C-alpha positions as CSV (number, residue, x, y, z in Angstrom):
1,X,51.1,55.2,10.5
2,X,51.0,55.0,14.4
3,X,53.6,54.4,17.1
4,X,53.4,53.2,20.6
5,X,57.3,53.3,22.7
6,X,57.5,51.3,25.7
7,X,60.1,53.0,27.8
8,X,62.0,51.5,30.5
9,X,60.9,47.7,30.0
10,X,61.8,45.9,33.6
11,X,62.1,42.9,31.9
12,X,61.7,41.7,27.9
13,X,61.4,38.1,27.2
14,X,62.5,37.6,23.3
15,X,61.9,33.8,22.8
16,X,62.9,30.7,24.6
17,X,66.2,30.6,22.9
18,X,67.4,34.0,23.2
19,X,68.7,36.2,26.3
20,X,65.9,38.3,27.9
21,X,66.6,42.1,27.8
22,X,66.8,44.5,30.6
23,X,65.7,48.1,30.8
24,X,65.7,48.9,27.0
25,X,62.6,50.2,24.9
26,X,60.5,49.1,22.7
27,X,59.3,51.3,19.5
28,X,56.4,50.0,17.8
29,X,55.6,51.4,14.7
30,X,52.1,50.8,12.6
31,X,51.7,47.0,13.4
32,X,55.0,45.7,13.8
33,X,58.2,45.7,16.2
34,X,60.4,48.3,14.9
35,X,63.2,48.4,17.2
36,X,64.2,46.8,20.8
37,X,67.3,49.2,22.1
38,X,68.5,51.2,25.1
39,X,67.0,55.0,25.3
40,X,65.3,55.2,22.0
41,X,65.1,58.9,21.1
42,X,62.3,58.4,18.2
43,X,59.1,60.2,18.7
44,X,55.9,58.0,19.6
45,X,52.1,58.9,19.4
46,X,52.0,56.6,22.8
47,X,54.6,56.3,25.4
48,X,54.1,54.1,28.2
49,X,56.6,53.9,31.2
50,X,56.9,49.9,31.8
51,X,59.6,50.2,34.6
52,X,57.5,47.4,36.9
53,X,56.6,46.0,33.2
54,X,57.5,41.9,32.3
55,X,57.0,42.5,28.7
56,X,56.3,39.2,26.3
57,X,54.8,38.2,23.2
58,X,51.4,37.9,23.4
59,X,50.2,34.4,24.6
60,X,48.4,32.0,21.6
61,X,45.4,29.7,22.7
62,X,45.3,26.6,20.5
63,X,41.7,25.3,21.0
64,X,39.0,26.7,22.8
65,X,34.9,26.6,22.5
66,X,33.7,30.5,22.9
67,X,29.8,29.4,23.0
68,X,30.5,27.6,26.2
69,X,31.1,30.7,28.1
70,X,27.6,30.5,28.5
71,X,27.3,27.6,30.3
72,X,30.1,27.9,32.9
73,X,30.2,25.9,36.3
74,X,26.4,24.0,35.8
75,X,25.7,22.2,39.3
76,X,24.5,19.0,37.1
77,X,28.2,18.6,35.4
78,X,30.4,20.0,38.2
79,X,31.8,16.4,38.6
80,X,30.7,14.7,35.5
81,X,33.2,13.0,32.8
82,X,33.6,14.0,29.5
83,X,30.9,11.6,27.4
84,X,28.3,12.3,30.7
85,X,28.7,16.1,30.7
86,X,28.5,16.3,26.9
87,X,25.4,14.5,26.6
88,X,23.6,16.6,29.5
89,X,25.0,19.9,27.9
90,X,24.1,19.3,24.2
91,X,20.5,19.6,25.3
92,X,21.6,23.1,26.4
93,X,23.8,24.4,23.8
94,X,21.4,23.0,21.0
95,X,19.4,26.6,22.0
96,X,22.4,29.1,20.8
97,X,21.7,31.7,18.1
98,X,23.9,34.5,16.3
99,X,23.2,36.7,19.2
100,X,24.7,33.9,21.8
101,X,27.5,33.3,19.5
102,X,28.3,36.9,19.3
103,X,28.2,38.4,23.1
104,X,29.7,34.5,24.1
105,X,32.6,35.1,21.5
106,X,33.4,38.7,23.2
107,X,33.2,37.2,26.3
108,X,35.9,34.3,25.3
109,X,38.1,36.8,23.6
110,X,37.7,39.5,26.1
111,X,39.1,37.8,29.1
112,X,41.8,35.8,27.1
113,X,42.7,39.5,26.5
114,X,42.7,40.4,29.8
115,X,44.7,37.8,30.6
116,X,47.7,38.1,27.8
117,X,46.7,35.9,24.9
118,X,46.6,37.9,21.7
119,X,46.0,35.7,19.3
120,X,43.2,32.9,19.4
121,X,41.6,29.7,17.9
122,X,38.2,28.6,18.5
123,X,36.3,25.1,17.8
124,X,32.9,26.2,17.2
125,X,30.9,22.8,15.9
126,X,27.3,23.4,17.2
127,X,25.3,24.5,14.2
128,X,21.6,24.5,15.2
129,X,19.2,24.0,12.5
130,X,17.3,27.2,13.5
131,X,20.2,29.1,13.0
132,X,20.7,30.6,9.4
133,X,23.2,33.2,10.2
134,X,26.7,33.0,9.4
135,X,28.3,32.1,12.9
136,X,32.2,32.3,11.7
137,X,31.3,35.7,10.4
138,X,29.7,37.2,13.3
139,X,32.9,35.6,15.0
140,X,35.1,37.6,13.0
141,X,32.9,40.7,13.8
142,X,33.3,40.1,17.7
143,X,37.3,39.5,17.0
144,X,37.4,43.2,15.0
145,X,35.4,44.7,17.7
146,X,38.0,43.6,20.1
147,X,40.9,43.8,17.9
148,X,42.2,40.1,18.5
149,X,43.9,38.0,16.0
150,X,41.6,35.0,15.5
151,X,41.6,31.9,13.4
152,X,38.5,30.1,14.1
153,X,37.8,26.4,12.8
154,X,34.6,25.5,10.8
155,X,33.9,22.8,13.0
156,X,31.5,20.2,12.2
157,X,29.0,17.6,13.5
158,X,27.3,14.9,11.1
159,X,26.6,12.0,13.5
160,X,23.6,12.6,16.2
161,X,22.0,10.1,18.8
162,X,19.9,8.0,15.8
163,X,23.6,7.5,14.2
164,X,25.8,6.1,17.5
165,X,26.5,9.8,18.5
166,X,25.9,11.9,21.2
167,X,24.1,15.4,20.0
168,X,20.4,15.6,19.2
169,X,19.4,15.6,15.8
170,X,19.1,19.5,15.7
171,X,22.5,20.7,16.1
172,X,24.4,18.2,13.2
173,X,24.4,18.8,9.5
174,X,24.8,16.8,6.5
175,X,28.3,16.1,4.9
176,X,27.3,18.4,2.1
177,X,26.3,21.2,4.0
178,X,29.3,20.8,6.1
179,X,31.6,20.8,3.0
180,X,29.7,23.6,0.8
181,X,30.0,26.0,3.9
182,X,33.5,24.8,5.2
183,X,34.7,26.1,1.0
184,X,32.6,29.3,1.6
185,X,34.2,30.4,4.9
186,X,37.7,29.5,3.5
187,X,37.3,31.7,0.1
188,X,35.6,34.4,2.3
189,X,37.7,34.7,5.0
190,X,41.1,32.9,4.9
191,X,43.9,35.3,4.4
192,X,47.4,33.9,4.2
193,X,49.7,37.4,4.5
194,X,52.4,36.7,7.2
195,X,50.8,39.6,9.7
196,X,46.9,38.1,8.4
197,X,44.6,38.6,11.7
198,X,42.2,36.0,9.7
199,X,42.8,32.7,9.3
200,X,40.8,29.8,8.9
201,X,41.1,26.1,10.2
202,X,38.9,23.0,9.2
203,X,37.9,21.0,12.1
204,X,35.7,17.9,12.4
205,X,34.8,17.5,16.2
206,X,36.1,14.1,16.9
207,X,35.9,10.7,15.8
208,X,32.9,10.0,17.7
209,X,31.2,13.0,16.1
210,X,31.5,12.8,12.3
211,X,32.1,9.7,9.8
212,X,35.4,8.3,8.7
213,X,34.2,9.8,4.8
214,X,33.3,13.3,6.4
215,X,37.0,12.7,8.0
216,X,38.5,12.0,4.1
217,X,36.8,14.6,3.0
218,X,37.6,17.5,5.0
219,X,41.5,16.5,4.4
220,X,41.1,16.9,0.8
221,X,39.3,20.1,0.9
222,X,42.0,21.4,3.7
223,X,44.8,20.5,1.3
224,X,43.2,22.1,-1.7
225,X,43.4,25.4,0.2
226,X,46.6,24.5,2.1
227,X,44.2,25.4,5.3
228,X,45.4,23.1,8.7
229,X,43.1,20.9,10.1
230,X,42.0,20.1,14.0
231,X,40.1,17.9,15.8
232,X,39.7,16.1,19.0
233,X,41.8,13.4,19.9
234,X,42.9,10.6,22.5
235,X,41.3,12.9,25.4
236,X,39.5,10.0,27.5
237,X,39.7,6.3,27.1
238,X,35.8,6.3,26.5
239,X,36.8,7.5,22.7
240,X,39.6,4.5,22.7
241,X,36.5,2.1,23.6
242,X,33.9,3.9,20.7
243,X,36.9,3.5,18.1
244,X,37.3,0.1,18.7
245,X,33.9,-0.8,18.6
246,X,32.9,1.1,15.5
247,X,36.2,1.2,13.2
248,X,38.3,-1.7,14.8
249,X,41.4,0.5,15.9
250,X,42.2,2.9,17.9
251,X,41.8,6.8,17.5
252,X,45.5,7.5,16.2
253,X,45.2,4.8,13.6
254,X,41.4,6.0,12.2
255,X,43.2,9.5,11.8
256,X,46.3,7.8,9.6
257,X,43.6,6.0,7.8
258,X,41.5,9.3,6.7
259,X,45.1,10.8,6.1
260,X,44.2,13.2,9.1
261,X,47.7,13.4,10.4
262,X,50.8,16.0,9.5
263,X,52.4,19.3,9.7
264,X,49.0,20.7,8.6
265,X,47.0,18.8,11.6
266,X,47.0,19.3,15.7
267,X,45.2,17.3,18.0
268,X,43.2,18.6,21.1
269,X,44.1,16.8,24.4
270,X,46.0,14.0,23.0
271,X,46.4,12.4,26.6
272,X,46.1,8.6,26.0
273,X,48.9,7.9,23.1
274,X,51.3,4.8,23.8
275,X,55.1,5.4,22.9
276,X,54.4,4.0,19.5
277,X,52.0,6.6,18.9
278,X,54.2,9.6,20.5
279,X,57.1,8.5,17.7
280,X,54.4,8.6,15.2
281,X,53.5,12.3,15.8
282,X,57.2,13.3,16.0
283,X,57.6,11.7,12.9
284,X,54.8,13.2,10.9
285,X,55.4,16.5,12.6
286,X,51.8,16.5,13.6
287,X,50.7,19.6,16.8
288,X,49.5,19.1,20.2
289,X,47.2,21.7,21.7
290,X,47.6,20.5,25.5
291,X,44.5,21.7,28.2
292,X,45.9,20.9,31.2
293,X,43.1,22.7,33.0
294,X,40.4,21.3,31.2
295,X,41.8,17.8,31.2
296,X,42.1,18.2,35.4
297,X,38.5,19.7,35.6
298,X,37.1,16.5,33.5
299,X,39.3,14.0,35.2
300,X,40.4,13.0,31.5
301,X,44.2,12.3,32.3
302,X,47.5,14.1,32.2
303,X,48.8,14.5,28.6
304,X,52.8,13.3,28.2
305,X,54.0,16.6,27.6
306,X,57.2,15.8,29.5
307,X,57.7,13.4,26.7
308,X,56.7,14.8,23.9
309,X,58.9,17.7,24.2
310,X,62.2,16.0,23.5
311,X,60.7,13.9,21.0
312,X,60.2,16.8,18.8
313,X,56.3,17.2,19.0
314,X,55.0,21.0,18.8
315,X,52.9,21.5,21.7
316,X,50.5,24.2,22.0
317,X,48.3,25.5,25.1
318,X,44.9,25.9,25.1
319,X,42.4,26.9,27.7
320,X,39.8,24.6,26.1
321,X,36.1,25.3,26.8
322,X,34.9,27.3,29.3
323,X,32.4,25.0,30.5
324,X,35.3,22.5,30.9
325,X,37.5,25.5,32.2
326,X,35.2,27.7,33.5
327,X,37.6,30.6,32.6
328,X,39.7,31.7,29.7
329,X,42.8,32.6,31.7
330,X,45.6,32.2,29.4
331,X,48.4,33.2,31.9
332,X,46.5,30.4,34.5
333,X,46.7,27.8,31.7
334,X,50.5,28.0,31.4
335,X,50.8,27.7,35.5
336,X,48.6,24.7,34.9
337,X,50.5,23.2,32.4
338,X,53.6,23.5,34.7
339,X,52.2,22.2,37.8
340,X,50.4,19.4,36.3
341,X,53.6,17.9,34.8
342,X,55.5,18.5,38.2
343,X,52.7,16.2,39.5
344,X,53.3,13.4,37.5
345,X,56.9,13.5,36.3
346,X,58.7,15.6,39.2
347,X,59.9,19.1,40.2
348,X,61.8,19.7,37.1
349,X,59.6,18.2,34.7
350,X,58.6,21.6,33.1
351,X,60.5,25.1,33.5
352,X,58.8,28.9,33.7
353,X,60.7,28.7,29.7
354,X,58.9,25.3,28.3
355,X,55.7,26.4,29.4
356,X,56.2,30.3,27.8
357,X,57.3,28.7,24.7
358,X,54.3,26.7,24.5
359,X,52.2,29.4,25.3
360,X,53.8,31.5,22.7
361,X,56.0,30.7,19.6
362,X,54.6,26.6,19.5
363,X,51.1,28.4,19.8
364,X,51.8,30.5,16.7
365,X,53.5,27.7,14.8
366,X,51.0,25.5,15.3
367,X,47.7,27.9,13.9
368,X,50.4,28.8,11.6
369,X,51.3,32.3,12.1
370,X,55.0,32.8,11.0
371,X,55.4,36.2,12.7
372,X,53.8,36.3,15.9
373,X,55.2,34.6,19.2
374,X,58.5,36.2,19.7
375,X,59.6,40.0,21.0
376,X,61.8,40.5,17.6
377,X,62.2,43.6,15.5
378,X,60.3,43.2,12.3
379,X,57.8,40.7,14.0
380,X,53.9,41.5,14.5
381,X,53.4,44.0,17.7
382,X,51.5,41.7,19.5
383,X,52.6,42.4,23.4
384,X,51.2,41.8,26.8
385,X,52.3,43.5,29.4
386,X,52.1,42.5,33.4
387,X,52.6,45.1,35.9
388,X,55.0,43.2,38.7
389,X,55.3,46.6,40.7
390,X,52.2,44.8,43.1
391,X,51.7,43.5,46.4
392,X,51.6,39.8,45.4
393,X,54.9,39.9,43.3
394,X,57.0,41.6,45.8
395,X,60.0,39.1,46.8
396,X,59.6,37.5,43.6
397,X,61.6,39.5,41.0
398,X,64.9,37.8,41.3
399,X,63.2,36.0,37.9
400,X,60.7,38.6,36.8
401,X,59.4,36.1,34.0
402,X,59.1,33.4,36.5
403,X,57.0,35.4,38.7
404,X,54.2,36.2,36.6
405,X,53.8,32.4,36.5
406,X,54.7,31.1,39.8
407,X,53.7,34.2,42.2
408,X,50.6,36.4,41.0
409,X,47.2,35.5,41.6
410,X,45.9,38.0,39.6
411,X,46.3,37.6,35.7
412,X,45.4,40.0,34.2
413,X,47.7,42.8,32.1
414,X,48.1,46.1,32.6
415,X,48.5,46.9,29.1
416,X,47.8,44.0,25.7
417,X,48.6,45.0,22.2
418,X,47.8,43.2,19.3
419,X,48.7,44.3,15.8
420,X,50.1,47.7,17.2
421,X,46.8,48.0,18.9
422,X,46.3,48.4,22.5
423,X,43.2,46.2,23.2
424,X,43.6,46.5,27.0
425,X,44.6,49.4,28.9
426,X,45.3,49.5,32.7
427,X,43.2,46.2,32.8
428,X,40.4,47.4,30.9
429,X,39.0,46.5,27.4
430,X,39.3,48.9,24.8
431,X,37.4,48.4,22.1
432,X,34.0,47.0,24.2
433,X,32.1,48.2,26.9
434,X,32.7,45.3,29.7
435,X,29.3,45.5,31.3
436,X,27.1,45.4,28.5
437,X,29.2,42.0,27.7
438,X,28.8,40.6,31.2
439,X,24.8,41.5,31.5
440,X,24.0,40.3,27.9
441,X,26.0,37.3,28.6
442,X,24.3,36.8,32.0
443,X,20.5,37.0,30.5
444,X,21.8,34.8,27.6
445,X,22.8,32.3,29.8
446,X,19.6,32.3,31.9
447,X,17.4,32.3,28.8
448,X,19.4,29.2,27.7
449,X,19.3,27.2,30.7
450,X,15.4,27.9,31.3
451,X,14.5,27.3,27.3
């Protein structure tokens, strides 16, 4: 058993429904928070002075595309909307291989950990036909090396250009291949335990990337194993038009027809829902993974979060793919979520407390992690410590929690702790050499762009 003692914490965010604690200590034993109290006298293997530290539960990132870290900021699609953006990038993503997936995963998770995220999903749906390796297994290896709690989706695409889809033939799979491998990764990797480090989600890419039959069969398989389900939905108006032309209905109606709705289902984006559809999401307990930065970057629209939350819709936060965000900055995502809602709904639309809840416990609930997302005794020791004893926070400490959202421009943590292990120390990853990740990713990116 190992132990860490966080001493004299300036501010401890417990949860959105409980009072913050100030000047107290946190004792971590093994992978759980053992005690929160004033002047804890227990001995510990490691003691960290948190006198200028804001301690929060680690953020939970509910939607990402790790492989896209290799194709950030490309001039040809800096000003493109989603469909044009996808068509261009698929011609580059078809060159992904095992090494690219491994180092892209290290890069994305490394960025997330350094900005306070301790648990992440990843929606990987590009499976080039020349790649035979276990891509989900490769991602789990990267997560283990960095120490991240990880819940990847076994994504899928079955419709290529010849079928009316967007991607080239070389990156889609048959429905039999998809379902067979989905079954395999569930049996090989999924962990239902309370503090699991590995969970699997099944995730057809989108209504315009798979058939209705595959959606239905994915639902059956997921519910057979009690596995959560995920897809992109209602991200753009183009998607609405596609669904009307192809299926004779709107995207949410298609999901209902497939059974792809309910408290085990989350949709990435969920921008273009009408009032009746919002009520249907609330009635069914369906979750939304809100991606504000990506939505702004691609000009997709503003998700109706301000209206969703009072209805009881569980909204988590997500950085989305790094080619539509250009970073994996989780604290930055909270800030953008807060500000984007205010653009449309006014200055009181969301509070710092609202986005903290979305970024922690709401995200954990969406992904099915029962004991992370709050700083409470007996809960998982997933914590982020932001040092506000810096120039950029000066004059902002009347509310230390709001300070890290409103005032800081350097979104890096001083320490990030996952499952009781320090994975970021004084702003640097402890599990992998950052220079190696940087050099490898730059080289792989250049190779793919010049293929």
